[in-house]
N, C-alpha and C positions, 0 to 999 in steps of 0.2 A: 504494500500500500504506500503510495507516494503522498507527500504533503501530510504526513501522519502526526506531526508534532503539536498541532493545535486545531481548533475549530472543527470543521466537518471531518477532517481526517482523524483527529483524536476520537471523535464520536463514532466513526466507523470502527476504530480499534476497540473501543469499549463494547460496542454492540456485537462484534465478531467474537470477542473474548467471552461475552456472556453466553454466546451460543456454542462455546467450547472449541473454537478454532485456534490452532497455533498461528502465530503472526510473524511476518517480516515487515518491520516498520522502517520506512525510508523518509528522510528529511535532511535538512542542512544543519539543524541544531542538535549537537551532541547532548547538551544538558537537558533540553526539553524531551528528547526521545528517551533518555535514561529515566527521567522522572515518570513519564507515561508508562514505560515498561514495568517500573516498580509497582504500579497500581494494579496490574493485570494478573489474574490467577491462571494464566495459561503459559505455554512455552512461547517465549518472545525472543526474536533475534532483531538486533538493531543494525541498520546499515546507514551510515552517515554519507550522503552523496549529494552533490550539487548537480541537478538535472539540466542546468544551463551549460554544462561542460561535456565534452565528448567522453572524458574519463568517468564522470559520474553516471552518464547514461550506460556506458559499457559495463560498469560494475553492477547496475541493477539488471540489465539484460542477462548477465551471466547467472543470475539467481532464479530466473523465472521457470526453469525446468523443475524446480523443487516446490512450486506453489500451485494451488488449484483455483486461486482467485486473484486477479490483478485489479486493483482499484486505482485508476488514474485520477488522482484528486489534486495533485500539486497544481497551482495556478498563480497568476499574477495579473493585476489590473492597474491601469492608469486612468485618471479622471481629469477631464478638461479638454480644451480644444486640441485637436490632433497636432496642429502645427506648433503648439506651445509645449508639447511633451518633451521630456528629457530623452534623447536618443537611447541612452543606456536602459531607461525604464521600458521603452518600447521594445528593445531587443529582448529584455527579460520576459516580457509578456508573450512575445511570439515564441520564444524558446520553450517556455513552460506550457503554454496553452496549445501550441501547434506541434513543434518538433518532438518534445518529450513523449506525449501520448502516441504520436505516430510511430516513433521508434519502439516504444515498449509494447504497443499493440502488435506490431509486426513480429517482434521477438516472441511474444506470447503465442502467436499462431504457429511459430516454428517449434516451440519447445514445451508448451504446457500440454498436459495429457487430456484425453477425451473426458468429458464430464466437467471440465473447468469452466470458469466464467471470467468475463472482462466487464468491469463496471466503469464506465466513463462519466465523470462528473462535468456536466455542462452547466447551463444557467438559463433562467427565463429571459436573460438579456440576449440570448442567441438570436441573431437575425434582426434585432432592433436597429433602426437607423438613427439612434440618438448620437449626435455629434460628440457628446461628452464621454462616451465609452466606445468610440469607433473601433479601436484595436481589439479591445476585450470582446465586444459583441461579434466581431468578425472571427476571432479565434475560436469562440465557442460554436459558432455556426460551422466552421471547418470541422471541429471535433464531432459534431452530430452527423455531418456528411460522411466523414471517415467511418464512423460506427456503422451507418447504414450500408455503405459500400462494402465493408469488410464482413458483414454477416454471412453472405453465401459461402465465402471461403472458410469462415469460422465454423459454420455448420458442417462442412465436410470433415472437419477435425473434431466434431462433437463439442465445440466450445460455444457457449452462449455469450452474446454481447448485449448489454443493457445500458441505456443512457438515462441518467437521472438529471432532471432539470430543476434545481432548487430556485425558489424565489428568495426574497430577503431573509437572511439568516443571521442571527445574533452572534457574530464572531468579530474578530479584529480585522477581518479582510477589508471591510468597507473603510475603516479608518486608515489602513495602510495605503489604500488606493487614492486617498485624498478627497473622497466623496464626502460632502457635508450632509449627513443623514441623521444626525443626533436629534433633530427636531421632530422626527416621525413618531407617531404614537405607538404604544406597545403592541397593539393588535396588528400592526403592519409587519411584525417580525415573528419568526419561528425559531425554535431551538435547533442546534445542529443534531441533537439526538433524534428529533423528528425526521430529519432528512435521512440520516443513516438507516434508521429502522425501516422507513418506507422504501428506500432504495433496495435494501437487502431482501425485503419481502417481495418486491417486484422481480428481482433476479431469480428468487426461488420459484416464483410462479411462471417464469419463462417470458415475462413481458419485455418487449423491446425498448420501450421508453416509458418514463413516468415523470410527471411534473409534481413537485411538492412545494406548495405555496401556502402562506399563512391563511388559515380559515378554510382550507379545502377538505378538511375531514381526516387528514393524516395524523392529527395530534393523538397521542396516547394518554389515557387518563388512568 
């Protein structure tokens, strides 16, 4: 699982651990991964890797033969006019939202066993023509197209591909992107646990896509 150190990624880790799955957690933060691993009552391996680098991608690709679920969750967003964005931030967004899941999905098709699954984390922002999130929305649109196009090949290998499309989720992601969203009321937000549970349920049911947005009935009580 990529992007496992916080937010939706950490929620996926906890949800999978609660279902008894051993885990391979991937992120850039050694300290955050170690802290999360210490919370979980299953076998956990930690892989510190930067997916914006060729070395980091290669390290994760080499591990995929030993897992039966790939969660492409790592991502990055920038907020504001496209022409005003820091080029380095745009590069990171494209590398994490486009290149990394492409490489890891391809590696999964080569090495993961039949009965495995790929869960690609998109966003309700995919396809939106909002100038403030141009690169992010385009990257998530790409991820959804990649997932759909890869399904026939994945099916030949007995691998399921599910896309989860979260709406606004209460994580630090929005703050890091520079989006000013603190004024929004509580009902406009959902928990990362809601997203993770709904996505895993959809994967188990064999659904190809699931949208998880505040107030849509996915909340667990």
